[in-house]
N, C-alpha and C positions, 0 to 999 in steps of 0.2 A: 500885624497878622490879622485882627479882627477884620480890616478891609478886605483883606484875602478871604477868609472863609467865607465873608457875609455875602462875598460878589461883588462887594462895592468899586471893585478896581475896573475902570475902563480905557480900555487900548485905546492908543493914536498913535496911526502908523505913517512913518514918514524913511526918508532915505536917511541912514545914518552913517557917517564917514568914522568906521571904527579905528581906523590908523590915527585920526586927529584924538577920538574918544582915548585910546590907549596914550597917546602921549601927555593929553592932560592929566589922565590920572596918576601917570608915573612922576608929573611934575608935582602933583598934591601930595605922594607918599615917599617922595625921596628925602626929605626932611627926619622923617621918622626911621626911614633906612638907613641914612648915613648916622644918626645917631646910635643905632646897633652897629653899625659899619658894615651893613647890610649893601650889597651892590644889586641894583636893581637893571635888567637887562631888557629889551625889548628884540624879536626876532620878527619881523613882521615884513612882508612884501613894500617895497619902494613906493607903488603906484597906490592909490586910495584905495581900501576898501569900503564899499558902500554895500551896507545890507538895509532891505525895507524892514524895520522890526518897528517896537516903541520905544524911543529915547530916552526917557525917564526909565524903563524897566531894563535895557541893556546897562546902562549908568550903574543903577544900583546893582547888579549881578557882578560887574567888573568892579566895581568898590569893595565889595564884599570879599571876592575872591583874593584883590592885592592887600586888601587891609588884614585879613587872615593870615596870607604868607609872611606878611612883615611882622605879625602879631607872634605866631607860632615860631619863626626862624631862630634860631639863636643868633646871639652874637657872630661876626664875621664869616659869614655868608653868602650866596647869591640866590636870587629869584630871577625867572627867566618866565617874560610871557610870549607865545607864540600865536600868531593868526596865520592861518592858511587855509584854503579852499579844500575839499576833499568831494568824492563822488561816489553815491550810494545808489543802485538801482534806477542810475538814468536821473535822477533828483542832484542837487547842486547845494551842499552843507557848507559852513563856514565853521570853522573847528577852532577854539580859544582853549590854548592850553596857560596851565598859571602852575610852574613847577618850585618848588620851594625845596630848601635843604634841611629843613627840620626835621624831629624825632621820628616820623613816618606815623602811621597809623596799624594798628592789630589789627586783622580780620574781623574781630568782636566791634571792634571801634568802627569798620567801614560799614559795618552792618547796621549800625546806629547813627551813622552820621549826619544823614539828610533829616532825623526825627525831629520833633518840638520838645525843646528845654534839654538837650542832647546833652549829658556831659560823659566827655571821654576821656580817657588816661591823658594824653595829650594835652599839657598845659599851656597857654601864653608865656611867653618870658618877657625880662625886663619890666616885670610888677604892672602887666595889661591883667585885664579881666574879661569873660566872657557869658554871655547871658545865656547861649545855647538856641539861640532862635534863627539867629542868621542862614546859616546854610538851608535850614527849613524852609525859609523865605525866599530863600533863593532857588530851591528846587522848586517850589508851587510858579513861582513869576517865570522861568526858565520854560516849563511847561506850559502855562498860559500863552506866551508865544513860539508855541511850536517846538520847541527845543528840549534837549534831554543831556543832563548833568551827570557826573558818574566822578569819582575820585581812584586812581592807580596809586597803591602805595605799598612798600615794604617797611615794617617795624627799622627803625634804626636810619634808613634810607632816604627820608624825605617822601613827598607826596606831592602827584600833579593832578587836580583839578581841571578836566576835561567838560567843556560847554559845547555842543554842537547844534547850529541853529539853521533852519533852512531859507536860501539865499533870498526867496518869496516868502511870506505869510501863507500858509496853510490854515488860518482859520478867518 
């Protein structure tokens, strides 16, 4: 967080295969998910999805979102990761969605979700803990690479975290 706030993070742009990155992260979290009897699904096109971005930053974004989905989901649920292209005003974007079947978020929690040290009513399951910094960092680094992030949720019905990134950098 200190490096972000002081502007000491330098971006290194490269072509990143998000299909491969998602596969790697799913494998990294599979054991944690299986320990809670959570099934991880991915709904991504069969062709590679290449995006020009900072590989460390996109890895950190996806890692945090998948980690949170596993951390906040109760036992015997499912998590779905989706990747697809969308078009807005003649520009092409990649949309990443991480959907869980957790307890969902109240409107008040959704307002505070990306704040630093945010403590929300939703609590990690399985004895895990949260610092309240992860989503604040994800919001800042998503913005750094020209993207946006938000959450769609209903209390008691899970949450979907959505990241939209330009297919080519705008910075």
